[in-house]
N, C-alpha and C positions, 0 to 999 in steps of 0.2 A: 595823855599817854601817847608817846611817839612810836612809830614803827621802828623795827631794828634797821640799822644801816646795812649797806652792802658788805662792809668789812666785818661787822659783827656776825652777819649770816655766814660769811666765809669762814670765820673762826669757828663757829659752831659746827659747820660742815666738816672742817678739818679735824676737830675733836672727835666727831662721830667716826670718821674714817680711821683715826688712830686707835680708838677703842675697839673698832671692828677688827683691825689688824692685830691688836694685842690679844683679842679673844681667839683669833685663828691660831696665833703662835702658841697660846696656852693649850688649845685643843691638840695641836701637833705634839707638844711636849708630853701631854697626857698619853697620847697614842704610843709615843716612844717608850714611856715608862711601862705601859701595859705590855708592849712587845718584849721588853727586856725581862719582865717578871715571868711571862709565859715561857720565854727561852730558858730561864733559870730553872723553872719548874720541870720543864721537859727534860733538861739535862739531868736534874736530880732523879727523876723517875727512871731515866735510862740507866743511870748508875745503879739505882736500887734494883732494877730488873736484872742487870748483869750480875750483881752480887747474888741474887736469888738463884739465877740459873747455874751459877758455879758451885753452889752449895748442894749438899745431899739431902737437905731438908725439903719436904714437899711443900706445895703452895698452901695447902690447908693448914699445915703446921706453922708455916711462917706467919700467917695472918693472925693466928691465935696466940703465938708465943709472946710473952711479956718479958722485957729486959729489966734487970735491976736498975734503980735510979742512978747509982754511981757510975754504971756503965754508960748510960746516956750522957752524963756530964763529961765523962772522959772523952767520948767520941766528939762531942760538941767543941770541947777545948782544942782537940786536935784539928778540927776543921777551921776554927778561928785562927790558930797559929799558922796553918798552911796558907790561909787567905792573906794574913799580914805579910808573910814572907813573899808571896806573889806580888802584892802591892809594892813592897820595898824594891823588889827586883825590877818591876815596871818603871818606878820612879828613877832608879839608877840608870836604866836603859834610856829613858827620856832625857835625862841630864846629859848623858854621853852623846846622844843623838843631836841635841840642841846646842851643845857646846861649840862656840864660835872659835875658828882658828885665830890665834893671836898674831897680830901684825906688829912689825917693828921696823925701824930704820926707814929706808927710802920708800919701801912698799907702803908703809903706813902714811907717810907724808904725801905720797902721790894720791892715795885714795882720799885723804882728807881734803886735799886741794880740789879734787874733782867734785866732791860733795859741796864744797863752798861755792864753786863756780855754778853748779847746778842750782843751788839755792838762790844765788844772785840773779841767775837768768830767769827763774820762776817769779821772782819779785817784781821784775820790770815788764812782765807780759801783761797786755791788756786783757780784761775779762768782761764778758757780757752775761748778765743774769736778768731774769724777769722778776718784777715785784708783784704784789697782790693783784693789781689791776691788769698787769700783763698775763699773769697766770689765769685770770678769769677769761681772758680772750684766747688763751692757748688751745691749739687743736690737740695737743698731746695730753694736756692736763684734763681738759673737758672735752671728751670725745663727742658727747651728745651736743647738738647745736643749741638745744633749748637751755643748756647750762652755761653757755658762753655769753659774755658781755663784751662786744667788740670794742677796740680802740678806734681812734680817728686817724686819718692820713696826716693831720697836723701833728699828732703824737709822733709819727714816724719822722716827720720833718724836724721836730725838736731833737730827736736822736742824731740825725744827720748833722745838724748844726753843732751839737755837743761834741760829736766825733772830730770836728774840725777845730773848735775853739774852746771846748771844755767850759769852765766856769765863766769865761768871758762871753759866752753865747747869750743872746737876749732871752732865749727860751731853754728850759732844762727838761729832760725827759724823766724826771724823778717820779712822776705820777705812775709810770708803768714799768720802767726798767732801770738798770744801773750799769753804767759802763766805767769800769775801773781803768786807771792808767790811760786816759784818753790821749795823752800826749805821746803814747807809744804806738798809737794806731798809725800805720804807715800811709795809708790812703783809704778813701771811701769810694766804693763802686756801687752805683744804683742802676738796676735794670728794671724798667717799667714795661709791663706787657698789658696793653689795653685790649679788652675783648675777652680776656680769660678771667674767671671768677673762682670763688671758693668751691662752688659746685663742680666745676671742671676738675679741680685738683682732687677733691674727695672721690669723684666718680672714676677718675683715671689715675689714681695715685701710683699704681705700679709702673706706669709709663715714665713718670717723673723721677726716675731712679737717682739721677745726679742731685736733684733738689733734696730728696729725702736723706741721702747719704752725706751730703756736704753741708747743708743748711739745717742746723739743729733746732733752731727756734722758729715756730710757726704760729702766727697770731691772726685771728680774724680782724678785718679792718672794714669800717664803714667808709667806703670810698665815695667820692663825690658823684660817681655814676649812679649810686643807689638813690640819690635825691636830686638828680638832674644837674649836678654841678660840674666843674672842670677839674680834671686831674692835674693838668698843667698848672692851673692857678693855685691849687692847694699845696703843690710841691714847691713852686717857685716864689710865690708871694709870702713875705714874712711880715704880717701886720703887727702894729703896736696896739695891744689890747689891754695893757696896764696890769690886769690881775695876774698875768703870767710872766711879766717882765721884771721879776723880783731883783735880779742881780744889778741891772742897770739903775733901777729906780731907788734901791736902797742907798746907792752912792749919791744920788742927786736930789732926792726928796719928792718933788711933786710930779703928778701925772697930768696936770691940766692941759699942757700943750701936747704931750705925747699921746693923749687920748682925745685929740681935737675932733676926730670924726669917728662915727660908729657905723660907717657904711658896711664894714666887714661883718659885724654882728647881725645887723638887720638883713643884710644880703643872704647870709647863711640861713637865718630863720625863715626868710621868704621862700627859699627852695624847699623847705619842709612843710610849713604851714600854708594853707590856701590864703594868698595875700594879693591884693591889687591896690593900685593907687586910687585915692578918693577922687571921684570925678568932679566934686565940687571945689577941689583945690586947684587953683590956677597959679601962674607965675607970680601974680601980685600978692595973693594971700599966703603963698608958700614962704615968702620972705618973712611975713608976720609970724608964721608958725615956728620959724627958726629963732625968733627973738625969745630971750629968756624971761620968765615971770620975774617980777621984782624981788621975790623971795629967794630965787635960785641964783647961784653963782656959776653954775655950769649945767649943761643939758642933763636932764634926768635919764636920758637914754644911755648915758655913760655907765650907769649902775646896773643895766640889764645883764642878766646871765647870758653868756654865749651858748650856742648849741652844744658845744663840747662840755661846758660846765653843767648844763642841764642833765646830760647823760651821766656825767661823773657824780653829780649830786643826787642821782636816782629820781629825776623828774620824768613823768610820762611824756614821751615825745613820739609823734607819728612817723617814725622812720620806717622805710620799707625793709624787707628781709626778715631776719630773725626777731628783731624787736617788735615788728608788727604783730606777731603772735601774742607777745606778752601783754600788749595793750589793745587787743582786739575788741574788747567790750567797752572801751572808754569812748566818750564823745567829746567833741570840742566845744568850747564856750561860745563860739560863733561859727557860722557856716563859712565865712570869709572875713579876713582882717584887712586893715589898711596900715601903712607904715607908721610906727610910733614916732613922735617928735618931741621937741622940748616942752610942748604944752599939753601933751597927752595926759588925760586924767588918771590919777592914782587912786586905788581902792585898797584899804586894809582888810585882809581876810584872815579869819581864824576859825577852826572847827574843833569840836569836842567829840570824843568817841567813847563807846563802851564795847566790852567784849561780848560776843554772841556765841551761839552753839556751834558756829562754823570754826571757832577758834581764832577768828580774825576780829579786827576792830571795825565797827560800823558807825556811821554818822548818827549823832544824836542831837547836835546843835551846831548852827552856823551863824556867824556874824560878819557883816560887811559894812565898812564905814568909808566915808569920803574924806577929802583932804581937810575939810572943816570939822572933822570928828563927828559929823552927823551920822547916826545909825540909819542906813538906807535899807538894810535887810537883816532881820534877826528872827530865827525860827528854831523851835525844837523839832526834832525829826524822829519818826518811828522807824526803827531798823527793820529790814526785811525778815530777820531771824530773831528768835527769842534771846533776850539778854541773860548772860550767865554771871557777868560781873559789871556793875555800874562804874567801877573805878572812881568813885565819888571824890576821893582825896585829890585826884588829878582833874577829872572832867567837871566836877561840880554837879553832876547829874544824879538825881535820885529817882526811885521808882514812882514816887508821888508826882514828880514833875512831868513825867511822860504819860500820866493817866489822861485819857481822852485825846491824845495827840494823834492826828491822822495824816499829817504831812509825811510824804515818803521821799526817798532819795531822788526818784524821778521828778517829783514836784520841785525839789530844790534845783535840780539841773535845769529845768525849763525856766524857773524864775531867774537864775543867773544869766541864762542866754538872752533873756529879755532886758535885764537891767544893765549889763555891761556893754559899753560902746565898742566899736570895732577896733579902736586903738587903746583900749584900757590897759593900764599897767597894774598888775596885782602885787601887793606889798605884804610881806609877812615873815615870820621866823620859821625857817625850814618848811616852806610851803609844799615841798614834795610830798610829805605825809598827808597834808590836807587835800591835795589834788588826787592822790591815790584813793583816799577815803571817798571823795566826791566822784571818782572815776571820770575825771575830766582832764582835758589838756588845754594849755594856754601858752602863747608864744612869749609874752612880755612879763618877765618876773624880776622883782627886786627882792632878794633874800637877805634879811638883816644879819643872819648868821654867817653870811659870806662877806658882805661889805664892811662889817665891823669885826675886829679881831684884837683881842688883848693878850693872846698867848704867844704871838710871833710865829706860830705854826698854822699854816693854812688848813690843816686837817683836824685841828683841835678847836671845836666850836665852843662858844660861850653861851650860857643860858640867857634867855630874854630878860629874865628877872635881874640878872647881874648887869647886863648892858644898860637897862633902864636906870638902875641905881647909880651906876658910875657916870653915865653921860647926861642923863636927864635929872638926876638927883631926886627921883621919885621912887615910890615903893609900890610894887604890884604883886599879885598872887599871895597876899598876906592872909586871905580868908582861909580859915581852917576847913571850911566846907568845900574847898576845891577852887579851880581856876574859873575865870570868867572870859568867854570868848570875845565879848565886846571890849573888855579892858585890854586884852592882849592885842587885838587888832588895832586899837587906838595907839597903844604903846609902840608898835612897829611903825605906824605911820609917823609918829613924832620923831622917832630915830632917823628915818629917811629924810624928813624935812630938816632936821638938824644938820645932817651931812650935806644936803643941798645948799644950805646956808653957809657952809664952810668950804671944803675942798674934797676932791675925789679921794685923797689919801687920809682924810680926817678919820680918826678912830680905827685905823687899820695898822696894826703893829708890823704886819708883813711888808706893806708898802713903805712904811716909814723906816723899817729896819731896826726898830727898838721896841721894847715892851714897857717903857716907862709910862705909867698911866697919865701923869701930868703932861708929858710931852704929847700923848695921844689927844688930849683935850685941847691943846693949843692949836690955834689956826695958823697954818703956814702961809703967811701973807707976803713976806719979802722974798724977792728973787734977785739974784746977782746976775751980772752980765755973763759970768761963766756958765750959769745954769741956762741962760737964754741961748747961748751959742751951742751948748750941748743939745738942747731940744731941736735946734735947727739941724744939727748933725744927725740926730735920731731920725728925723723925717727924711733925711737925704739917703742914709745907708740902709734903712730898714724896709726898702721897697722890694728887694728880691734876695733870694738865697745866694745868688752869684756875687752880689756885692759883699756879702759876709765872707764867702769863700776867698775873695780877692784880697782880704786883709792879710797882713803878715807875709807878704810876698808869695802867697800860695796861688796856684792856678787851677782852673776848672776847664772841663770840656763837655760840650753838649753834642750828642750824636743822635741823628734821626733823619727822617725824610723832610722834604721841603715844607709839607703841611705842618708837621710837628714843630719844625724850627720857626715857622712863622708865628706860632702861638707863644713860644718861649721868648721871641724877640720883644714882646711887650714888656718883659721884665728885665731887659738889658738896657740900662740907662746910659746916657752919654758919659757919665763919670767913670764907667768901666772901660778899660782898654780891650776892645774885641777885635779878633782877626779870624779869617777863614783858615781852613785846614792847611792849605799849601803854604801860606805866607806867615804862619804863626811862628813867633820867636820868643826868646826869654823875656823880652820887655812887655809882652802882651799878657793879659790876665785871663781872658776867656776865649777858648778855641771852639769855633763852630764847624762841625763836620756834617755836611749834608750828604746823605746816602741815597742811592737809587731804590734800594729795597731793604727789607729787614735783615737778610743774611749779610749784606754788605755793611750795614750799620754795626752789627755785632762783631764782625771781623775787624773793622777799623777801630772800634772801641777797645778790643783786646790788644791791638797793636800799640796803642798809645796809653794803655792803662798805667804803665809804670812812670809816665812822664808828668802826671798831674795828681794833685791832692784830692780832687773830686771829679769823678767821671759819672755823667748821667746819660745812659743809653735808653732811648724811649722808642718803642715800636708799637704798632697797632695791627692787631690780627683782624683781617676782614671777615665778615660774616660768611662769605663764600667758603672760606677755609675751615669753617666749623660745621659744615654739613657732614652727615653720617659717613659718607664715603671718603672724606678727607680729614676728619677730625683727629684720628690717631696719628697720621703722618704729621700734622701740624704740631701736636703735642710732643712728638719725638724730636722735631726740629727745635722747639723751645727748650726741651731738656738738654739737647746737644749744645745749644747756645749758652745756656747757664754753665755747663761744664767748661766750655771754651773760655768764658770770662774768668771763671774760677782758676783755671790753669795759669792764666796770665796775670793773676793778682800777686802782689808781694806778700811775704809772710807778715802776719799781724795786720793785714788789711781787713776792713769791714765790708762785708758783702751784704747787699740788701736787694732782694728780688720782690717786686710788687705785682701781683695779679690784680689789676685795677677794677675788677668787677664788671657786671653787665648793666646796661642802662635800665634804670627803674626795675631792677630785678635783684639777683643775688649779690651779696656782699663780696668784698675782695679778701685777699690773704697776703700777708707779708712774711717772707722768709729771711731770717737774719743769722749771720754767724761770723766769727773771726777766723781767719785762715791760720792754722797752726802748722808748726813743723812736724813732719811725721817722724816718730821715734825710730832709732836705728833697728831695734828688735822687730818693729812692725814692718820695716822695709825688707828685712831678711825673710820674714814669713811670707810677705807679698811676692 
């Protein structure tokens, strides 16, 4: 029995909110009806009172007098007739009031032309909207911080790339947002403010009036500062990671060369998990570790989930900030890890769970196998709380099986910490649910539900039973008495070994770009010269975001002080035509503007904003300026600078302001919007 996914939980939450809203509307309608009924009764009583006062009959007589039946009928019929006449008069009045003046001739043709032009204009306007993952990170949708699941700075980078090249971009932002008519975006302006965080915006929101009024979309971002990384690197470096390069890879087939190194994946994991180099590894045996086992055709590290994927797939990750609260009672499989390599041992893991009085699933069995399919750990587990449902048809666990079992979750955790090496790679189907049940975190994960795909849609997972049947030709989970964790863990290991014996894109319809099962099972062995030249080109231009911007005769500008510019220079390769601010001309591709201070940087960025397809203005707020006596002035300046850049933007330009977070503390926040033309009626009112 698997835990509900993030999307399923979001759907349930949305349904609850809709039902609550419907209930409120129903209550309001009921109140309106009651008010109308009371008003009618009061009106009737007043009329009756007036009739009584005007008559010569006393109150006592009027209450005791009985009218003949036919008199009552006559009076009722008169009331009904009067009511019908009133309704007909009202309808006639409404028709006359709503009747539109008829147009003809030139006046009609002119209005029709205006409407056509307006419709045509609206059709070509770019639009930006948040998808489910974006709404989960939104400050306006989820006001409470504990409800938000932040996106990554790499997600923002994907949007920037897409705004420049659309579907030709190597990365797409489809995970969290949607940008329609990207080719109508006039230019993209990015304003990075290091030193400011989500906390600063939430605490002083009233000061950032221009941000709140101009930039509609606000999402929480796990910026590199939260885990000790580099903001410049995450924005400027565009790595080839295979799993997310669908558009390029569908056209050319294989990922083997494109994914030649996994430095980026390991590096990012190293910043989050406690990791160090193995002291026993020297230059000589380091070369041996990089050699592939005879059974593998590519390094197994190529199949590891990236940090972004782990968060997206709901794996427990020890990130600081908001996510730290969520996994506060989880422990790591080791106190420290060493970097995984091509010969790091793999272990198949699978857990079975039962429902307890807490309403959650708790661990009742765990199995761990090695690469030779030997069972190295298999144990039944006694949950901390009484079981309410054994879920036998899924878990295979019965009441009789758990009689006399004394092993607890804590015992299992300690056993795994002793058994697993420091570079162990855990293999399994949707291991996120298993790790949540174990309340443990691990850096190196190969998830068979991610690396195998027969739907052609990355977000539609295939059952382990189906994958095993189609790729291994075997049958599992056939027992009517439930699943077997040993069988499932061995099946996952066999699938990974099969993929390692073929290619990175083997069994993945997303990477192959087709859903033909026979094609999925074929090994892609032959490569043409055209493919080889493409891979060389990929390695060449995928080094920085500025190389992407320079395509199609577009130009970029980087604005910042000397320190910031020195960091960005690492991502400006010799293949890009670069020139300083004063000597830049139309034949150059990237303009470098070195400013003396933050104010000068913003001023210069606003002056040249209309000249380039991509402007990146990067400033750093010193800690001195965030002290109590200066903090409000600093925030007012930042707010004023955002307004200045916005004023100098072209219509339909994409604005992106990033508060890059605080070192090892609060997360960042990203503000996004497209600049629209102000309607004439709004201008008049203003």
